[in-house]
N, C-alpha and C positions, 0 to 999 in steps of 0.2 A: 821373812819378807825379802823379795828380790831386790838387788841393788838398783838404785835409780839410774836414769840415763846419764846424768852428770858423773856419777861414780864410775860407770863403765867406760865412758868416752874420755873424761878429763883427768881422772885420778887413778884408774885401774885399782880401786880400793876393794877391800874385802866387804862382804855383806854385813850391814849393820854399822859400818864405820862412818861417822859423820864427816861431811866435807870440812876443809880447813876454814877458819874464820875469814870473812871477806871484808867486813867493815872495821875501821879502827876503833870505834866506840860503839859497841852493840847496845848500849843503854838508850832507851827511848825509841827503839825500833822493835817490830814484831819478830819473835824468834823464827818464824817461818820465812822471813825475807831473804836470808842468805841462801837457803835451798832453792827458793824460787828464782833468784838471780842466776845461780849456777845452772838451773834447769833451762833458763832462757838462753844462756851462753851456749849450752850443749846443743839446743835445738838450732840455734843460728849456725854453729859450726858444722853440724851434720847436714844442714840444708845447703850451705853456700861453699863449704870447703871439701867435705868428704867426697862428693860426687866426682870432682875432677882430680883430687889427690889420690883416690883409689885407682884411677886409670894410670897414674904415673908409677906408683909403687903400692902394692897390696899389703906388704908386710911391715911397713913403717907405721908404728902406732904412737910415735912421740910428737908428731907435729901438733895435733890438737891439744895435748897437755901443755906444750910450750906456748901456744897462742892463748890458752886459758890463763896461764901464769901472767902473761903480759896484760891481758884484759883485767885480771884481778888487781894488779898493781895500779892500773889506770883508774879503776873504780874506787880504790882506797883514796887515791889523791883527789879525785873528784868529790868524794864524800867529805874529805877534809876541807876543800875549798868551798863546798856548798854550805857547810856549817858555819863558815866565816862570813857568809854573805849577809847583807842587810836586806832580807826578804821584804819587810814592810815598805821600804823605799822602792823596791822593784814593783810590787803589786799595787801600791796605792799612789805612786807618783809617776814612775817612768812608763809603765804600761798604759795607764789612762792618757798620758801626754801623747804617746805614739798613736793611740786610737783616735784621740781628738784631732790630731793633725791629719790622719787618714780621712776622717769625715770631711774636714774643711777642704782638703785638696780635691777630694772626689767631687764635692758639690761645686767647687770652683771650676774643675774641668768639665763637669756636666753643663754648667752654664755657658761654656764657650763652644760647645758642639754646634755645628751648622751655622757658624758665624765666621766673620773674617779672621778671628783669632785662631781658627782651626784650619789654617791653610786654605781659606776660601770654602770651608765646609767639608774638605776632603779628609781631614784627620779624624780618626776614630777616638772614642772616649778613652780606651786604654793608652793610645799614643799621647793624648793630652795629659793624662795622669802620669805617664812615664816622664814627661818633661818637668812636672812639678816634683816628683820623687824619683830622681835617677839613682841607680845603684849599680856598681861595677859587677855585681854577681848576676844581674838580670839584663838580658839583651832588650832592645826596644820592642822586639816581637814577643817578649815574655818567655824566653828560654833561660834556664839556669846554667851558669858556668860551672862545670864539674871541676875544673882546675882550681877555682876559688875555694871550694870546699875541700878539695884534696890538700891544699896548703893549710887550711885551718885544722883539719884532722891531724896532719903531720906535725903542726906546731903543738897541738894538745899532747901528742905522744912524746914529743921532745921535752915538753915542760913537765910531764908527769912520770917519765921513765928515767931510771939511771942511765948513764952513758953506755955501760956495758950491755944493757938490754936494748937500748935504742939503736945502737950501731948496726946489728944484723938486719939486713934489708928484707929477707923473705917474710918473717912474721909481721914486720911493720907494714909492708905493702899490702899483705893479705888483709890485715885488720882495717887499714885505710880504705881499701876498695870495697870491703863488705859494708862498712859504715856509710860510705858515700852512696853505694847502691841502694841500701835500705832507705836512706834519708831522701834522696832525690827521685827515686823511682817508685817507692811504695808509700811514703808518709806524706811528703809535701804535696804531690799532685792530687791527693785525696782531700786533705784538710782545707785546701783553698777553694774547693767547689762550693758554690752558694748553697746547694741543697744540704751539704754536710754541715755547714755552719748553722743553717736553719734547724736541722734536726738536733744538733747539739743544744741549741737554745731551747727547743721544745722539751728536750729531756731535762733541762735545768729548771725551767719554770712550770712544766706540766702542761698537758693538753687542756683545751677548754672543756668545761663540764659537759655541755651538750654537743652531740655530733653535728657537723656542718651540713652534710648532705644526707637527707633521710628520704628514701623513696617510699611513699605511702602505698600500702597494699590496696589494690583495686578490689572492692567487694563484688562478689558474683551477684548478689541480690541486695536490694536496699535493706538496711537493718530495721528491724521492727521497733516501733516506738516503745520506749520503756513504760512499764505500767506505773501509774502515779502512786506515790507512797501513801499509805494510809495515814490519816491524821493522827497525831499522837494524842492520847487521852490525858497524858501527864506531861505537858510541855516544860514544866519546871518542878523539880523535887529536891528534897534535902540530900538525896544520894548524889545528884548531879552537882550540887553545891560543894559537897565534900570532895568530889573528884577534882573540881576546878581549884579549890584551895590547896589540895595536896600537890597538884601539878605545879601551881605557882610556887609553893614552898620548895619543891624539888628543883625547879629552874633557878630559884634564888640561891639555894644552897650550892648548886653546881657552879653558879657564877662566883659565889664567895670563895669556894675552894680554888677555882681557877685564879682569882685575884690573889689569894694567899700564896699559892704556888708561884705565881709570877713575881710577887713581892720578895719571897725568899730567894728565888733564883736571881733576881736583880741585886739584892743585898750581897749575896755570895759573889756574884760577878764583880760588883763594885769593890768589894774587899780584895779580891784577887788582883784586880787592876791597880788599885792603890798601892798594894804591896809589891808590885812588879817594879823593876828599876826603870828610871826615865829613859826614853829613847835617845840614843846617841848614834851618830853616823859611825859605822865600822870602817876600819881601814881596808883598802883593797888588798886582797891576798895574792901575793905572788912571791916567788923565791927570791927575786932580786931585791925586793923591798925588805924581806926578812933578813937577808944577808947584810944589807946596808944598815938596818936598824941594829944588828948585832955588832957591826963594826963602827957605829957612830960614837963620837965622844960623849963624855958624861954631860948630863943636863946642867951641872953646876960648873961654871967657868969662872976662875978667879980673874977679876977685872977691877980697875980703879973706878972711882966715881965719875964716869963720863957717860955721854949719851951714846948708846950702842945700837947699831942697826942689825937686827937679827933677820936673816932671810926667812920668809915663811916656808920656803921649801925644806928648811932644816927642822921645822917643827914636827911633832908627831903626825903620822899619816891621818889620824882621825880628825885632825883640825882642817884638813884640806879636801877630803873626799866628800863630795856632795852628790846629790841626785841629778839626773839629767833634767828634771823638771825645774830645778832651782839653781842652775849654774849661771852666774853673772858673766857678762861680757867684759873683758879687760883688754880688748885689742887696741884701744886708744892710747894706752900708756905703757904697754909692754915694750914697744920699740925703743923707747927712751930709757929703759932700765939699764943701769950699769951692769957689768959682769958680776957674777955671784962672788968671784974670788975677791973682789974689791971690798966686800963686807965680811970677809971671813975672820978678820981681827977687829978689835975695838978701834974705833975712829975717834980721835980727840979733836972734834970740831964743835963749834958753837951749835946749840940746838936750833934747828930750823923753826920758822914760825909755825904756830899751831895749825894753820891751814895746810901747810905742806905735810905735816905729820899724818893728817887724816886723809889726804888726797892720794897718797901713794898706795897702790893696791898690792904691792909685792912685799914690802918690808914693814915691820912693826918696830917703832922707836920707843924705847923705854928709858926713863931717867931712874937710875938706881945707885945705890952705894954698896960697895962690897961685891959679893958674888952675884953673877948674872943668873937669875932663875928663869928658866923658860916655863911658861904656863902650860902644863900638860892638858888642861881642859879650858881652852879659850871659849869665849861666849859664842854660841851658835844660835841662829834663829830656830824657832820650833819647826819641826818638819811639816806640820799642818797636813796630815795624811788625808783629811776629808776634803781638801780643797780641789785637788785634781779630779777625783771621781764626780764631784758636783759639776765641774766644768764639762766633763765628758757627758754627763746626763743632760746638761743644758744643750750641748751640741747635738746629741742624738735626737732629742725631742724637738729641736728647733724652737726652743722656748722664747727666743727673742721676737718671734712673730706673733705671740699672744700675750696679752697683758696678765691674764690669770696665772699662767705658768711662770712668767717672769717674776711676778709677786711671790709665788710659792718658793721658787728657787732662791730668790733674794733673801727671803725670810730664813730659809735653810742655811744659806751662807752666813747670815748674821748669828744664828744659833751655833753653828759649828765654830765660828770665830770666837764666840764667848766661851765655848767648851773645848777649846783647842788642847789645853794640857790634859784633860781627861780623855778626849778622843785619841790623842797620840799614844795613850796607853791602852785604850780599849780596842782599837782596831788591830794592833799587832797581837794582842791577846786572842782576839777572835780568829785571826789568821792562823796562829799556831795551834789553836784548838781544832781548826778545820783540817790542817795538815797533820792529822793524827797518824800513829803507826798503822792503824787499820786502813786508812785512806791510801797510804803509800803502798801497802801490801796489795790492796785491791787494784791499784793503778798498774803495778807490775803484772799481776795476773791477767788483767784485761788486755794489756799490750801483748802478752804471750798468747792468749787465746785469739786475738785479732790477727797477729802475724802468722801464727802457726796453729790453725784451728784443729788439725788432726795430727799434730806432731811435725808437719811439713808445711812449707808455704802454700797456702790454699789459693785456689783460683780467685782472682779478683771478682767480687760480686758485681753484677751489672749495675750501672747507674740507674737511679729511678727514671722512669719515663717522664715526659713533659707534663702529663696529667698528674702524676704523683708529686712532682716538684711544685706544681701549682697548688696542690692540696696542702703541702707543707707550708707554703707561704700563706695560704688562706687561714690555716690554723693559727699561725703567729699573728696575723692581722686581726683575727677574732678574739685574741686574748684580752681580758679585762682585769685580771687579778682576782684575788679573793680577800674577804674580810675587810680590814681597814684600808688596804691598798685599793680595793674597788671604789672606795669613796673618793680617793685622791686622783683616780685615773681621769675623770672628766676635767678636773682642774689642770692636770699636767699635760694631757694630750689634746685638750680643746674640744670643741663641739663635735668634731668628726675624728674619733680615735683611730678608726681604720685607716684613714688617709695619713694621719701622723705616723702610725706604725709602719705603713707601707713606705713612707719617705725615709724612715729610720732604717729599713732593710735595704734600700737602694744602694748605699755605699758598700754593702757586702754582697752584691748581686753580680759582680764581675770577677771571674777567676783570675785574670791577669792583674787586676788591682789588688785582689786578696793576696796574690803571690808576693807582691812587694811589701804588703803589711806583714806577712809571715817572715819574710827575710829580715826586715828591720827588727821585729821582735826577737828572732833568733840571734841576730847580731848583738842586741842588748844583753841577752842572757850570756852569750859567750864572752863579751867584754867584761861583764861582771865577774865571771869565773876566771878569766885570763886578761887582766888589764893591759898586759904587754901587747896584746893584739891591736890596741888603739894607739900604741906608741907612748903610753904613759909610764912605762918602766924606766 
C-alpha cells in the first residue's frame, strides 16, 4: 500500500507507518479521524503553501512538517478546550437567544423601511439592521475586517502554543494567513447566502413528497374511453372476507410491534437519562484560570466566630459561569462595591440587617463558628434548556399573531416547565447522541471533499440562478411535515401555512444581515473556547 499524502508531505514516513497521535484522548472518537485530519492538513498545505514555497526554494522539505507540528499542537489544545465546554448551554440557550434576537431586529428594521426612521426612506434594510446590531468586525456596507480575524487567530496561536513555538514568526504568520483566507474568502461568503441556508434547511427536513412543478404531457390524440368493467358475479365471498380479516390483523400486529418497540426505546432512554449526572455549569477553560486555581489558598480558612464577607470572585469558577441567555444585570450596584482587598481578611463587624445581606450581588455573608467553609456547589437555578428553543420557535412562527399557535406554545411552555429536571437531562443526552464519532468523522470528510474536491481547491461552483433560488424557497414554503407533525402544522402555522413559512424565511433572505448573524455566532463559539477574548480572564 503506497504511503498517504500526509506521510509523504508532513512526516516523510516509511510505507505502512501510522501517523503520530493527534488527539489527547482518542477514546470516544472514530479511529479514522486522526488520518482524516492529517490528510486535511496535508491538502491545505499543498494547496496554499507549496506553490509559492517551491518558487523560493525547491530543496527545503522541512517547512511543511514544521507547520504541521504547530497545527497538531493547536488541534490538541482545541480538542482539550472543546471537551471542557458546556455544549448544551451553547446549543440550547445561547444559539437560540442569538437567533431570536436576529429575527426581532430584522423585523424591527423591516418595519422602518420607507419611513421617516429610515432617513426619510433612503436607508436600506441592511443599513437599518446594521444600526441595531453593530459589530466592529463588519463595516456598515457589509465588509469583514481581516485585521480583526488576524488578531483572533494570532491570540489563539499564542494561547495554545508554547513560547518557543510561538515566537518564530514565519510558521505563525503562514498559518494565520491561511486560516483567515479560508475563513473569510471561502467559507463565510458562501454560508451567508440565502439560497445556501434554504438548501441546508431542505436537506435537514427533507423535500415535499410531491413535486411542485409538473408539466403534463400533451396527448397527440384524445384517449379512448375505458371499457366498462364487467359486473362481478360474486360481489361478496368468504375468500374476500378472509383477506380483509387477515389484512386488519397484519395492520394491528404491525401497530402493536411499533408501540412495543417505541415503549422499549423510551424506557431505555429514560433509564439512561435518569442515570446521567445532573447538569451543572462548567467552568470556563483557560490557562490563567487554571493557574489561579492551582495557586489559590485552601478552601478551609481558620477564622473566629465572626461574620465574614467572602467575595464571590474567589469562589469556584463553576459558581459564576452562566450562559449568555441567563446572565443577570448587576450594573446598578457594582459601582458602589468596595475593593476586593477590603474583604480578603475576616472583618469583625456587627452583622448587617437581613435586607443588606440579600441585596448585595457580589458578596456572600455567612455566620459561622470555627473554620470558614466555602460551599463548592452553591445553589444554581436549573438551566431550563427547553425554554430558549420554544421562544425561538414562537418568534420564527410569529405565534403572537394567532390565538391557536399562542395556546399551543403556551401549553408547551407549561409542560416543559413541569418537566424541567427531566428535560435538562434528556436534551444533553440527545445532543451527545447526535454528536457521535461517526457524525464528527463525516463532518471532517465532508469539509475535505467540499474544499478540496479533487485534492486541490476546486473552482467555486456557480450560484443558483434566480429561478433555482425561487424553487428552493417554494419547496420550503410548501413543506407541511409528516406524521403527527402534519396534524400540528395548521395549529402552529395558522390558516395560511405558506404565508407563515414565507415570513419565517424573510429574516434569512438578506446576505448582509446573515453575515452579522454568522459573526455573532462565531464570536460566541470563540469566547466559549477562549474566555480571555472577552476580557474575562
